[in-house]
C-alpha positions as a Markdown table, in Angstrom:
| # | Residue | x | y | z |
|---|---|---|---|---|
| 1 | Unk | -6.0 | 7.5 | -2.1 |
| 2 | Unk | -7.2 | 10.4 | -0.3 |
| 3 | Unk | -7.0 | 12.2 | -3.6 |
| 4 | Unk | -9.6 | 14.5 | -2.9 |
| 5 | Unk | -8.7 | 15.5 | 0.6 |
| 6 | Unk | -4.7 | 15.9 | -0.7 |
| 7 | Unk | -5.8 | 18.4 | -3.4 |
| 8 | Unk | -8.2 | 20.1 | -1.0 |
| 9 | Unk | -5.5 | 20.8 | 1.9 |
| 10 | Unk | -3.0 | 21.3 | -0.6 |
| 11 | Unk | -4.9 | 24.5 | -2.0 |
| 12 | Unk | -5.8 | 26.2 | 1.9 |
| 13 | Unk | -1.8 | 25.7 | 3.0 |
| 14 | Unk | -0.9 | 27.3 | -0.5 |
| 15 | Unk | -2.6 | 30.2 | 0.7 |
| 16 | Unk | -1.7 | 30.1 | 4.3 |
| 17 | Unk | 2.0 | 30.0 | 3.1 |
| 18 | Unk | 2.0 | 32.8 | 0.9 |
| 19 | Unk | 0.9 | 35.1 | 3.5 |
| 20 | Unk | 4.2 | 36.9 | 5.5 |
| 21 | Unk | 2.0 | 37.0 | 9.2 |
| 22 | Unk | -1.5 | 35.4 | 10.0 |
| 23 | Unk | -4.0 | 36.8 | 11.9 |
| 24 | Unk | -6.4 | 34.6 | 13.8 |
| 25 | Unk | -9.1 | 35.4 | 11.2 |
| 26 | Unk | -6.8 | 33.8 | 8.7 |
| 27 | Unk | -6.5 | 30.5 | 10.8 |
| 28 | Unk | -10.5 | 30.6 | 11.2 |
| 29 | Unk | -11.2 | 31.1 | 7.6 |
| 30 | Unk | -8.5 | 28.0 | 6.5 |
| 31 | Unk | -10.1 | 25.9 | 9.6 |
| 32 | Unk | -13.4 | 26.7 | 8.0 |
| 33 | Unk | -12.4 | 24.7 | 4.5 |
| 34 | Unk | -10.4 | 21.9 | 6.4 |
| 35 | Unk | -13.6 | 21.2 | 8.1 |
| 36 | Unk | -15.7 | 21.2 | 4.4 |
| 37 | Unk | -12.6 | 19.0 | 3.2 |
| 38 | Unk | -12.7 | 16.4 | 5.9 |
| 39 | Unk | -16.7 | 16.1 | 5.7 |
| 40 | Unk | -16.4 | 16.0 | 2.0 |
| 41 | Unk | -13.6 | 12.9 | 2.5 |
| 42 | Unk | -16.3 | 11.3 | 4.5 |
| 43 | Unk | -14.9 | 11.7 | 7.8 |
| 44 | Unk | -17.3 | 11.0 | 10.5 |
| 45 | Unk | -18.9 | 14.7 | 11.8 |
| 46 | Unk | -18.1 | 14.0 | 15.4 |
| 47 | Unk | -14.1 | 13.4 | 14.3 |
| 48 | Unk | -14.0 | 16.6 | 12.5 |
| 49 | Unk | -15.1 | 18.5 | 15.2 |
| 50 | Unk | -12.4 | 17.3 | 17.6 |
| 51 | Unk | -9.8 | 17.5 | 14.9 |
| 52 | Unk | -10.4 | 21.2 | 13.9 |
| 53 | Unk | -11.0 | 22.1 | 17.5 |
| 54 | Unk | -7.7 | 20.8 | 18.5 |
| 55 | Unk | -5.6 | 22.2 | 15.5 |
| 56 | Unk | -7.3 | 25.8 | 16.4 |
| 57 | Unk | -6.4 | 25.4 | 20.0 |
| 58 | Unk | -2.6 | 25.2 | 19.0 |
| 59 | Unk | -3.2 | 27.2 | 15.5 |
| 60 | Unk | -3.8 | 30.5 | 17.1 |
| 61 | Unk | -1.1 | 30.7 | 19.6 |
| 62 | Unk | 1.1 | 33.5 | 20.0 |
| 63 | Unk | 4.4 | 31.4 | 19.2 |
| 64 | Unk | 2.4 | 30.4 | 16.1 |
| 65 | Unk | 1.0 | 33.6 | 15.0 |
| 66 | Unk | 4.2 | 35.6 | 15.8 |
| 67 | Unk | 6.6 | 32.9 | 14.3 |
| 68 | Unk | 9.3 | 33.4 | 11.4 |
| 69 | Unk | 6.9 | 31.1 | 9.0 |
| 70 | Unk | 3.7 | 30.6 | 10.6 |
| 71 | Unk | 1.9 | 29.4 | 7.7 |
| 72 | Unk | 4.5 | 26.4 | 7.8 |
| 73 | Unk | 3.9 | 26.3 | 11.7 |
| 74 | Unk | -0.1 | 25.7 | 10.9 |
| 75 | Unk | 0.8 | 22.9 | 8.6 |
| 76 | Unk | 3.0 | 21.0 | 11.1 |
| 77 | Unk | 0.1 | 21.3 | 13.7 |
| 78 | Unk | -2.6 | 19.8 | 11.0 |
| 79 | Unk | 0.1 | 17.2 | 10.2 |
| 80 | Unk | 0.8 | 16.1 | 14.2 |
| 81 | Unk | -2.6 | 16.3 | 14.8 |
| 82 | Unk | -3.6 | 13.8 | 11.7 |
| 83 | Unk | -0.6 | 11.3 | 12.9 |
| 84 | Unk | -2.8 | 11.6 | 16.4 |
| 85 | Unk | -5.9 | 10.9 | 14.5 |
| 86 | Unk | -4.6 | 8.1 | 12.8 |
| 87 | Unk | -3.3 | 6.2 | 16.0 |
| 88 | Unk | 0.0 | 7.7 | 16.8 |
| 89 | Unk | 2.4 | 5.0 | 16.1 |
| 90 | Unk | 2.3 | 1.6 | 13.9 |
| 91 | Unk | 0.7 | -1.0 | 15.8 |
| 92 | Unk | 1.9 | -4.4 | 14.7 |
| 93 | Unk | 0.2 | -8.2 | 15.4 |
| 94 | Unk | 0.7 | -9.3 | 18.9 |
| 95 | Unk | 1.2 | -13.6 | 19.4 |
| 96 | Unk | 0.4 | -15.5 | 21.9 |
| 97 | Unk | 2.1 | -19.1 | 22.8 |
| 98 | Unk | 2.1 | -21.2 | 19.4 |
| 99 | Unk | 0.0 | -22.0 | 18.0 |
| 100 | Unk | -1.1 | -17.9 | 18.0 |
| 101 | Unk | -4.6 | -17.4 | 16.5 |
| 102 | Unk | -5.9 | -14.5 | 14.1 |
| 103 | Unk | -9.5 | -14.4 | 13.9 |
| 104 | Unk | -10.8 | -12.4 | 10.7 |
| 105 | Unk | -13.8 | -10.9 | 10.9 |
| 106 | Unk | -16.2 | -8.9 | 8.7 |
| 107 | Unk | -19.2 | -8.2 | 6.0 |
| 108 | Unk | -19.4 | -10.4 | 3.6 |
| 109 | Unk | -17.6 | -8.9 | 0.4 |
| 110 | Unk | -15.3 | -6.9 | 2.6 |
| 111 | Unk | -12.1 | -9.1 | 1.2 |
| 112 | Unk | -11.8 | -11.2 | 4.4 |
| 113 | Unk | -10.6 | -14.5 | 2.5 |
| 114 | Unk | -8.2 | -12.9 | 0.3 |
| 115 | Unk | -7.3 | -10.6 | 3.4 |
| 116 | Unk | -6.3 | -13.9 | 5.1 |
| 117 | Unk | -4.3 | -15.4 | 2.3 |
| 118 | Unk | -2.4 | -12.2 | 1.9 |
| 119 | Unk | -1.5 | -12.2 | 5.7 |
| 120 | Unk | -0.3 | -15.6 | 5.4 |
| 121 | Unk | 2.1 | -15.0 | 2.8 |
| 122 | Unk | 3.3 | -12.0 | 4.7 |
| 123 | Unk | 3.6 | -13.8 | 7.8 |
| 124 | Unk | 5.6 | -16.6 | 6.0 |
| 125 | Unk | 7.7 | -14.7 | 3.7 |
| 126 | Unk | 8.6 | -11.6 | 6.2 |
| 127 | Unk | 8.3 | -13.1 | 9.7 |
| 128 | Unk | 9.2 | -16.5 | 8.5 |
| 129 | Unk | 6.1 | -18.1 | 10.7 |
| 130 | Unk | 4.5 | -21.2 | 9.6 |
| 131 | Unk | 1.0 | -20.5 | 9.2 |
| 132 | Unk | -2.1 | -22.5 | 8.8 |
| 133 | Unk | -5.0 | -21.2 | 7.0 |
| 134 | Unk | -8.5 | -22.3 | 7.7 |
| 135 | Unk | -12.0 | -21.4 | 6.3 |
| 136 | Unk | -15.0 | -21.7 | 8.7 |
| 137 | Unk | -17.3 | -19.9 | 6.1 |
| 138 | Unk | -20.0 | -22.4 | 5.4 |
| 139 | Unk | -22.4 | -20.3 | 4.3 |
| 140 | Unk | -20.8 | -19.0 | 1.1 |
| 141 | Unk | -20.9 | -21.3 | -1.9 |
| 142 | Unk | -17.2 | -22.3 | -2.7 |
| 143 | Unk | -15.7 | -20.1 | 0.5 |
| 144 | Unk | -13.6 | -22.9 | 1.4 |
| 145 | Unk | -12.4 | -23.8 | -1.6 |
| 146 | Unk | -11.8 | -20.2 | -2.6 |
| 147 | Unk | -9.4 | -20.3 | 0.4 |
| 148 | Unk | -7.8 | -23.3 | -0.4 |
| 149 | Unk | -7.0 | -21.9 | -3.6 |
| 150 | Unk | -5.5 | -18.7 | -2.7 |
| 151 | Unk | -3.7 | -21.2 | 0.2 |
| 152 | Unk | -1.9 | -22.8 | -3.1 |
| 153 | Unk | -1.2 | -19.3 | -4.6 |
| 154 | Unk | 0.2 | -18.1 | -1.5 |
| 155 | Unk | 2.4 | -21.4 | -1.1 |
| 156 | Unk | 1.0 | -21.8 | 2.4 |
| 157 | Unk | -1.1 | -24.5 | 4.5 |
| 158 | Unk | -4.5 | -24.7 | 4.6 |
| 159 | Unk | -6.8 | -27.2 | 6.5 |
| 160 | Unk | -8.3 | -29.9 | 4.4 |
| 161 | Unk | -12.1 | -29.4 | 3.7 |
| 162 | Unk | -14.4 | -31.9 | 5.8 |
| 163 | Unk | -18.0 | -31.7 | 4.5 |
| 164 | Unk | -20.6 | -31.2 | 7.0 |
| 165 | Unk | -18.3 | -29.7 | 9.8 |
| 166 | Unk | -19.9 | -26.3 | 11.4 |
| 167 | Unk | -17.7 | -23.5 | 12.3 |
| 168 | Unk | -16.5 | -24.3 | 15.9 |
| 169 | Unk | -15.9 | -27.9 | 14.8 |
| 170 | Unk | -13.5 | -26.6 | 11.9 |
| 171 | Unk | -11.9 | -24.1 | 14.3 |
| 172 | Unk | -11.0 | -26.9 | 17.0 |
| 173 | Unk | -9.8 | -29.3 | 14.3 |
| 174 | Unk | -7.7 | -26.3 | 13.2 |
| 175 | Unk | -6.1 | -25.9 | 16.6 |
| 176 | Unk | -5.5 | -29.3 | 16.6 |
| 177 | Unk | -3.9 | -29.8 | 13.6 |
| 178 | Unk | -1.7 | -26.5 | 14.3 |
| 179 | Unk | -0.5 | -28.0 | 17.5 |
| 180 | Unk | 0.4 | -31.6 | 16.3 |
| 181 | Unk | 2.5 | -30.6 | 13.1 |
| 182 | Unk | 4.2 | -27.6 | 14.8 |
| 183 | Unk | 2.7 | -24.2 | 13.2 |
| 184 | Unk | 3.3 | -20.7 | 14.8 |
| 185 | Unk | 0.2 | -19.0 | 13.6 |
| 186 | Unk | -3.6 | -20.0 | 12.8 |
| 187 | Unk | -5.4 | -17.5 | 10.8 |
| 188 | Unk | -9.3 | -18.4 | 10.9 |
| 189 | Unk | -11.2 | -16.9 | 8.0 |
| 190 | Unk | -14.8 | -16.5 | 9.7 |
| 191 | Unk | -18.3 | -16.2 | 7.3 |
| 192 | Unk | -19.6 | -12.9 | 6.8 |
| 193 | Unk | -23.1 | -11.5 | 6.1 |
| 194 | Unk | -24.8 | -8.9 | 3.7 |
| 195 | Unk | -25.4 | -7.2 | 7.1 |
| 196 | Unk | -24.7 | -7.6 | 10.7 |
| 197 | Unk | -27.5 | -10.0 | 12.3 |
| 198 | Unk | -27.9 | -12.1 | 15.7 |
| 199 | Unk | -26.6 | -15.6 | 14.0 |
| 200 | Unk | -23.3 | -14.1 | 12.6 |
| 201 | Unk | -22.5 | -12.7 | 16.1 |
| 202 | Unk | -23.6 | -15.8 | 17.9 |
| 203 | Unk | -21.4 | -17.8 | 15.4 |
| 204 | Unk | -18.5 | -15.7 | 15.8 |
| 205 | Unk | -18.5 | -15.5 | 20.0 |
| 206 | Unk | -18.8 | -19.4 | 20.2 |
| 207 | Unk | -15.5 | -19.3 | 18.1 |
| 208 | Unk | -14.0 | -16.5 | 19.9 |
| 209 | Unk | -14.4 | -18.4 | 23.0 |
| 210 | Unk | -13.2 | -21.6 | 21.5 |
| 211 | Unk | -10.1 | -20.1 | 19.9 |
| 212 | Unk | -9.1 | -17.1 | 22.2 |
| 213 | Unk | -7.5 | -15.6 | 19.6 |
| 214 | Unk | -4.3 | -13.2 | 19.9 |
| 215 | Unk | -5.6 | -10.9 | 17.3 |
| 216 | Unk | -9.1 | -10.4 | 16.1 |
| 217 | Unk | -9.0 | -8.2 | 13.0 |
| 218 | Unk | -11.7 | -6.7 | 11.2 |
| 219 | Unk | -11.7 | -6.3 | 7.8 |
| 220 | Unk | -13.3 | -3.4 | 6.1 |
| 221 | Unk | -13.9 | -2.2 | 2.7 |
| 222 | Unk | -12.7 | 1.4 | 3.0 |
| 223 | Unk | -15.1 | 2.3 | -0.5 |
| 224 | Unk | -18.3 | 1.9 | 2.0 |
| 225 | Unk | -17.3 | 5.0 | 3.7 |
| 226 | Unk | -18.9 | 5.8 | 7.2 |
| 227 | Unk | -21.0 | 2.1 | 6.7 |
| 228 | Unk | -17.4 | 0.8 | 7.3 |
| 229 | Unk | -17.2 | 2.9 | 10.5 |
| 230 | Unk | -20.3 | 1.8 | 11.8 |
| 231 | Unk | -19.6 | -2.0 | 11.1 |
| 232 | Unk | -16.5 | -1.6 | 13.2 |
| 233 | Unk | -18.2 | 0.2 | 16.1 |
| 234 | Unk | -20.7 | -2.7 | 16.1 |
| 235 | Unk | -18.4 | -5.6 | 15.8 |
| 236 | Unk | -16.1 | -4.1 | 18.6 |
| 237 | Unk | -19.1 | -3.7 | 20.6 |
| 238 | Unk | -19.7 | -7.6 | 20.2 |
| 239 | Unk | -16.9 | -9.2 | 19.7 |
| 240 | Unk | -14.2 | -7.1 | 20.7 |
| 241 | Unk | -11.5 | -6.7 | 18.1 |
| 242 | Unk | -8.1 | -5.8 | 18.3 |
| 243 | Unk | -7.2 | -4.2 | 15.1 |
| 244 | Unk | -8.6 | -3.2 | 11.5 |
| 245 | Unk | -7.5 | -4.3 | 8.3 |
| 246 | Unk | -8.7 | -1.8 | 5.4 |
| 247 | Unk | -9.2 | -2.8 | 2.0 |
| 248 | Unk | -9.7 | -1.7 | -1.4 |
| 249 | Unk | -7.5 | 1.7 | -0.1 |
| 250 | Unk | -5.9 | 2.0 | -3.8 |
| 251 | Unk | -9.3 | 2.8 | -5.3 |
| 252 | Unk | -10.5 | 5.2 | -2.0 |
| 253 | Unk | -10.2 | 8.7 | -3.4 |
| 254 | Unk | -11.8 | 10.1 | -0.6 |
| 255 | Unk | -10.2 | 8.2 | 2.7 |
| 256 | Unk | -12.6 | 9.0 | 5.2 |
| 257 | Unk | -13.0 | 5.8 | 6.9 |
| 258 | Unk | -9.1 | 5.5 | 7.6 |
| 259 | Unk | -9.4 | 8.8 | 9.3 |
| 260 | Unk | -12.7 | 8.1 | 11.4 |
| 261 | Unk | -12.1 | 4.2 | 12.2 |
| 262 | Unk | -9.4 | 4.7 | 14.9 |
| 263 | Unk | -11.2 | 7.5 | 16.4 |
| 264 | Unk | -14.8 | 5.8 | 16.7 |
| 265 | Unk | -13.4 | 1.9 | 17.7 |
| 266 | Unk | -10.4 | 3.2 | 19.7 |
| 267 | Unk | -8.4 | 0.3 | 17.8 |
| 268 | Unk | -5.5 | 0.6 | 15.7 |
| 269 | Unk | -5.3 | 0.1 | 11.7 |
| 270 | Unk | -2.8 | -2.7 | 11.6 |
| 271 | Unk | -2.7 | -3.3 | 7.8 |
| 272 | Unk | -4.3 | -1.8 | 4.2 |
| 273 | Unk | -5.1 | -3.7 | 0.8 |
| 274 | Unk | -3.6 | -1.8 | -1.7 |
| 275 | Unk | -4.0 | -4.2 | -5.0 |
| 276 | Unk | -5.2 | -7.4 | -5.7 |
| 277 | Unk | -2.1 | -9.2 | -5.4 |
| 278 | Unk | -1.5 | -11.5 | -2.9 |
| 279 | Unk | 1.8 | -9.1 | -1.8 |
| 280 | Unk | -0.2 | -5.9 | -2.1 |
| 281 | Unk | -0.9 | -5.8 | 1.8 |
| 282 | Unk | 1.2 | -3.3 | 3.6 |
| 283 | Unk | 1.6 | -2.4 | 7.1 |
| 284 | Unk | -0.4 | 0.8 | 8.5 |
| 285 | Unk | 2.3 | 3.7 | 9.6 |
| 286 | Unk | -0.2 | 6.6 | 10.5 |
| 287 | Unk | 2.9 | 9.3 | 10.5 |
| 288 | Unk | 3.8 | 7.9 | 7.2 |
| 289 | Unk | -0.1 | 8.1 | 5.9 |
| 290 | Unk | -0.2 | 11.9 | 7.7 |
| 291 | Unk | 2.5 | 12.9 | 4.9 |
| 292 | Unk | 1.0 | 11.5 | 2.1 |
| 293 | Unk | -2.4 | 13.0 | 3.0 |
| 294 | Unk | -0.7 | 16.5 | 3.2 |
| 295 | Unk | 1.3 | 15.7 | -0.2 |
| 296 | Unk | 4.8 | 15.8 | 1.8 |
| 297 | Unk | 5.3 | 12.0 | 0.1 |
| 298 | Unk | 6.2 | 8.5 | 2.0 |
| 299 | Unk | 10.0 | 8.0 | 0.8 |
| 300 | Unk | 10.6 | 6.1 | 3.7 |
| 301 | Unk | 7.9 | 3.3 | 2.5 |
| 302 | Unk | 9.6 | 3.8 | -1.0 |
| 303 | Unk | 12.8 | 2.7 | 0.5 |
| 304 | Unk | 11.5 | 0.1 | 2.0 |
| 305 | Unk | 9.7 | -1.5 | -1.1 |
| 306 | Unk | 13.1 | -1.2 | -3.0 |
| 307 | Unk | 14.8 | -2.9 | -0.1 |
| 308 | Unk | 12.3 | -5.8 | -0.3 |
| 309 | Unk | 12.2 | -6.4 | -4.3 |
| 310 | Unk | 15.8 | -5.5 | -5.1 |
| 311 | Unk | 18.3 | -8.3 | -5.2 |
| 312 | Unk | 21.4 | -6.6 | -3.9 |
| 313 | Unk | 24.1 | -8.8 | -5.8 |
| 314 | Unk | 22.1 | -8.0 | -9.1 |
| 315 | Unk | 21.7 | -4.4 | -8.5 |
| 316 | Unk | 25.8 | -3.8 | -7.4 |
| 317 | Unk | 26.2 | -6.4 | -10.9 |
| 318 | Unk | 24.4 | -3.8 | -12.9 |
| 319 | Unk | 26.0 | -0.8 | -11.1 |
| 320 | Unk | 29.5 | -2.3 | -11.9 |
| 321 | Unk | 28.3 | -2.8 | -15.9 |
| 322 | Unk | 26.5 | 0.7 | -15.9 |
| 323 | Unk | 29.6 | 2.6 | -14.5 |
| 324 | Unk | 31.9 | 0.9 | -17.3 |
| 325 | Unk | 28.9 | 2.5 | -19.9 |
| 326 | Unk | 27.6 | -1.1 | -20.6 |
| 327 | Unk | 23.7 | -1.3 | -20.5 |
| 328 | Unk | 22.2 | -3.8 | -22.8 |
| 329 | Unk | 18.2 | -4.7 | -23.5 |
| 330 | Unk | 18.7 | -7.5 | -20.9 |
| 331 | Unk | 19.3 | -4.8 | -18.3 |
| 332 | Unk | 16.8 | -2.6 | -19.5 |
| 333 | Unk | 14.3 | -5.4 | -18.8 |
| 334 | Unk | 15.2 | -6.0 | -15.6 |
| 335 | Unk | 14.6 | -2.4 | -14.8 |
| 336 | Unk | 11.1 | -2.6 | -16.2 |
| 337 | Unk | 10.5 | -5.7 | -14.1 |
| 338 | Unk | 11.9 | -4.1 | -11.0 |
| 339 | Unk | 9.2 | -0.9 | -11.8 |
| 340 | Unk | 6.6 | -3.4 | -12.0 |
| 341 | Unk | 7.4 | -5.2 | -8.7 |
| 342 | Unk | 7.3 | -1.9 | -7.1 |
| 343 | Unk | 3.8 | -1.0 | -8.1 |
| 344 | Unk | 4.6 | 0.8 | -11.6 |
| 345 | Unk | 5.2 | 4.2 | -12.5 |
| 346 | Unk | 2.0 | 5.4 | -10.8 |
| 347 | Unk | 3.1 | 3.4 | -7.8 |
| 348 | Unk | 6.4 | 5.0 | -7.3 |
| 349 | Unk | 4.9 | 8.5 | -7.9 |
| 350 | Unk | 2.5 | 8.4 | -5.6 |
| 351 | Unk | 5.3 | 8.0 | -2.6 |
| 352 | Unk | 7.1 | 11.2 | -3.6 |
| 353 | Unk | 6.6 | 14.7 | -1.9 |
| 354 | Unk | 4.6 | 17.6 | -3.9 |
| 355 | Unk | 3.3 | 15.0 | -6.1 |
| 356 | Unk | -0.5 | 16.4 | -5.8 |
| 357 | Unk | 1.1 | 19.5 | -7.4 |
| 358 | Unk | 2.2 | 17.9 | -10.8 |
| 359 | Unk | -1.2 | 16.1 | -11.2 |
| 360 | Unk | -1.5 | 18.0 | -14.5 |
| 361 | Unk | 2.1 | 17.7 | -15.9 |
| 362 | Unk | 1.9 | 14.0 | -15.1 |
| 363 | Unk | -1.6 | 14.1 | -17.0 |
| 364 | Unk | 0.2 | 15.5 | -20.0 |
| 365 | Unk | 2.8 | 13.1 | -20.0 |
| 366 | Unk | 0.1 | 10.6 | -20.7 |
| 367 | Unk | 2.0 | 8.0 | -18.1 |
| 368 | Unk | 0.6 | 4.4 | -19.5 |
| 369 | Unk | 1.3 | 1.7 | -16.9 |
| 370 | Unk | 0.6 | -1.0 | -19.7 |
| 371 | Unk | 3.4 | 0.2 | -21.6 |
| 372 | Unk | 6.1 | -1.5 | -19.0 |
| 373 | Unk | 4.2 | -4.7 | -20.1 |
| 374 | Unk | 4.5 | -3.9 | -23.7 |
| 375 | Unk | 8.1 | -3.1 | -23.6 |
| 376 | Unk | 8.9 | -6.5 | -21.4 |
| 377 | Unk | 6.7 | -8.1 | -24.6 |
| 378 | Unk | 8.9 | -6.5 | -27.2 |
| 379 | Unk | 12.0 | -7.3 | -25.5 |
| 380 | Unk | 11.1 | -10.8 | -25.0 |
| 381 | Unk | 10.5 | -11.2 | -28.8 |
| 382 | Unk | 14.2 | -10.4 | -29.6 |
| 383 | Unk | 16.6 | -13.0 | -29.8 |
| 384 | Unk | 19.5 | -13.3 | -27.0 |
| 385 | Unk | 21.9 | -11.9 | -29.5 |
| 386 | Unk | 19.7 | -8.9 | -30.5 |
| 387 | Unk | 19.3 | -8.2 | -26.8 |
| 388 | Unk | 22.7 | -8.4 | -26.5 |
| 389 | Unk | 23.7 | -6.2 | -29.8 |
| 390 | Unk | 20.5 | -3.7 | -30.3 |
| 391 | Unk | 22.4 | -2.1 | -33.2 |
| 392 | Unk | 22.0 | -5.1 | -35.4 |
| 393 | Unk | 18.0 | -4.9 | -35.1 |
| 394 | Unk | 17.0 | -3.1 | -38.5 |
| 395 | Unk | 13.8 | -3.1 | -40.6 |
| 396 | Unk | 12.9 | -6.8 | -41.4 |
| 397 | Unk | 14.0 | -7.7 | -37.6 |
| 398 | Unk | 11.9 | -5.0 | -36.2 |
| 399 | Unk | 8.8 | -6.0 | -38.2 |
| 400 | Unk | 9.3 | -9.8 | -36.9 |
| 401 | Unk | 9.7 | -8.4 | -33.3 |
| 402 | Unk | 6.6 | -6.5 | -33.6 |
| 403 | Unk | 4.4 | -9.3 | -34.8 |
| 404 | Unk | 5.9 | -11.5 | -31.7 |
| 405 | Unk | 5.2 | -8.7 | -29.2 |
| 406 | Unk | 1.7 | -7.5 | -30.4 |
| 407 | Unk | 2.8 | -4.3 | -31.1 |
| 408 | Unk | 3.8 | -1.8 | -33.9 |
| 409 | Unk | 6.8 | -1.2 | -35.5 |
| 410 | Unk | 6.9 | 2.4 | -33.8 |
| 411 | Unk | 6.7 | 0.8 | -30.3 |
| 412 | Unk | 9.8 | -0.8 | -31.2 |
| 413 | Unk | 11.5 | 2.2 | -32.4 |
| 414 | Unk | 10.8 | 4.0 | -29.5 |
| 415 | Unk | 12.0 | 1.5 | -27.0 |
| 416 | Unk | 15.6 | 1.0 | -29.4 |
| 417 | Unk | 15.4 | 4.9 | -28.8 |
| 418 | Unk | 15.1 | 5.0 | -25.3 |
| 419 | Unk | 17.8 | 2.4 | -24.5 |
| 420 | Unk | 20.1 | 4.3 | -26.9 |
| 421 | Unk | 19.6 | 7.6 | -25.1 |
| 422 | Unk | 20.2 | 5.7 | -21.7 |
| 423 | Unk | 23.4 | 4.5 | -23.2 |
| 424 | Unk | 24.5 | 7.9 | -24.1 |
| 425 | Unk | 24.1 | 9.0 | -21.1 |
| 426 | Unk | 26.2 | 5.9 | -19.4 |
| 427 | Unk | 29.0 | 6.8 | -22.0 |
| 428 | Unk | 29.0 | 10.6 | -21.1 |
| 429 | Unk | 28.9 | 9.8 | -17.4 |
| 430 | Unk | 32.2 | 7.2 | -18.1 |
| 431 | Unk | 33.8 | 10.2 | -19.6 |
| 432 | Unk | 33.2 | 12.6 | -16.7 |
| 433 | Unk | 34.7 | 10.3 | -14.5 |
| 434 | Unk | 31.5 | 8.0 | -13.6 |
| 435 | Unk | 28.1 | 8.7 | -13.0 |
| 436 | Unk | 28.5 | 10.7 | -9.2 |
| 437 | Unk | 30.4 | 13.4 | -11.2 |
| 438 | Unk | 27.6 | 13.5 | -13.9 |
| 439 | Unk | 25.1 | 13.8 | -11.5 |
| 440 | Unk | 27.4 | 16.3 | -9.2 |
| 441 | Unk | 26.8 | 15.5 | -5.8 |
| 442 | Unk | 27.1 | 11.4 | -5.9 |
| 443 | Unk | 24.7 | 8.8 | -5.7 |
| 444 | Unk | 21.8 | 9.3 | -2.7 |
| 445 | Unk | 22.9 | 7.8 | 0.7 |
| 446 | Unk | 22.8 | 4.1 | 1.3 |
| 447 | Unk | 23.3 | 3.6 | -2.6 |
| 448 | Unk | 26.6 | 1.1 | -3.2 |
| 449 | Unk | 29.5 | 2.8 | -4.6 |
| 450 | Unk | 30.7 | 1.5 | -7.7 |
């Protein structure tokens, strides 16, 4: 996401920061490059013009050009304008009196049905809401069955399918069911079309007038670039959307749709889809996204993800074992699983500051996300005794483990070597007076002491 834009802007800012003093011509030259970078990232032209004009007004001021670090000041101005462009601050969901209705709209293929299930799961797990899903899509074959299947996977309720009902009748039945059975939220997944047409809009207007939704969320595919922006404008003019969910943000190296959407519609981006799994739906934070675009990282989101996925009791238990120099293959497997839940190595690296400048080194390191799966498979092919005492694993055991996990003996050797290195480090830490002394400055703030 934003990979190309981040790279281009990083080059421009590196050049600015290397200069001890800036002239107005230096700023103008940098802004020309920023303008081209934004256009190449598929940001709408009017949005680019307003952005560059706003940055220039502040960047050529006397307090910037005469400051001690003018290059850094320009970066801060661009960052602040990006935050403003993306919406300023996070906009959460609004709820009406229960059952609160969330109407999901968008074109066919934008990911409405999957996003509806993701949102239902999020509200159920994170906000403890009783959620009822209902499919109003009677156009696409098996669309209602698809939502029912996703609802089962997300472990949330789904309105039973009644053949022959029209969308308004389904919406009415969903509201009656939600009131009768005490649901907090009803998510209505509406039908899409391959393009915006009168029949689609008329149907949506009828459902909207009946359901009186607290939120009308447009689901748009970020990979469609400016087409997504045009769709957002048209839906907003006819239906009146309250927010946007951008899907496939993990696959868009340009990201221009996200940068244009807020300005063009005046409506906030509330969530972004970052993968196919049902938990791959993240709230959209403009300030954090701006920091990621400028390669400043998003450590806050990383810490939140850790807090969501880590079992605190298990983490403290492992910390106590590690403090005593104990770390077997069961512990290693738990760490590998934790890394997978956090999006793998690439997911973690993407949220660290300065990672765009290290792309070549990372490429050389040849990070293979499937390696974590292979390592877990190797450990799963071991006996409980082998996991507790890896030193007993000799040639014949290695061959058996490799066969059982579908890997090579070299892979087993690499895993055992990795474990030995971690064990040696912990033993040295224990002799040095604990992990904190080995690191020199203690654990990061917020980490539990041993």
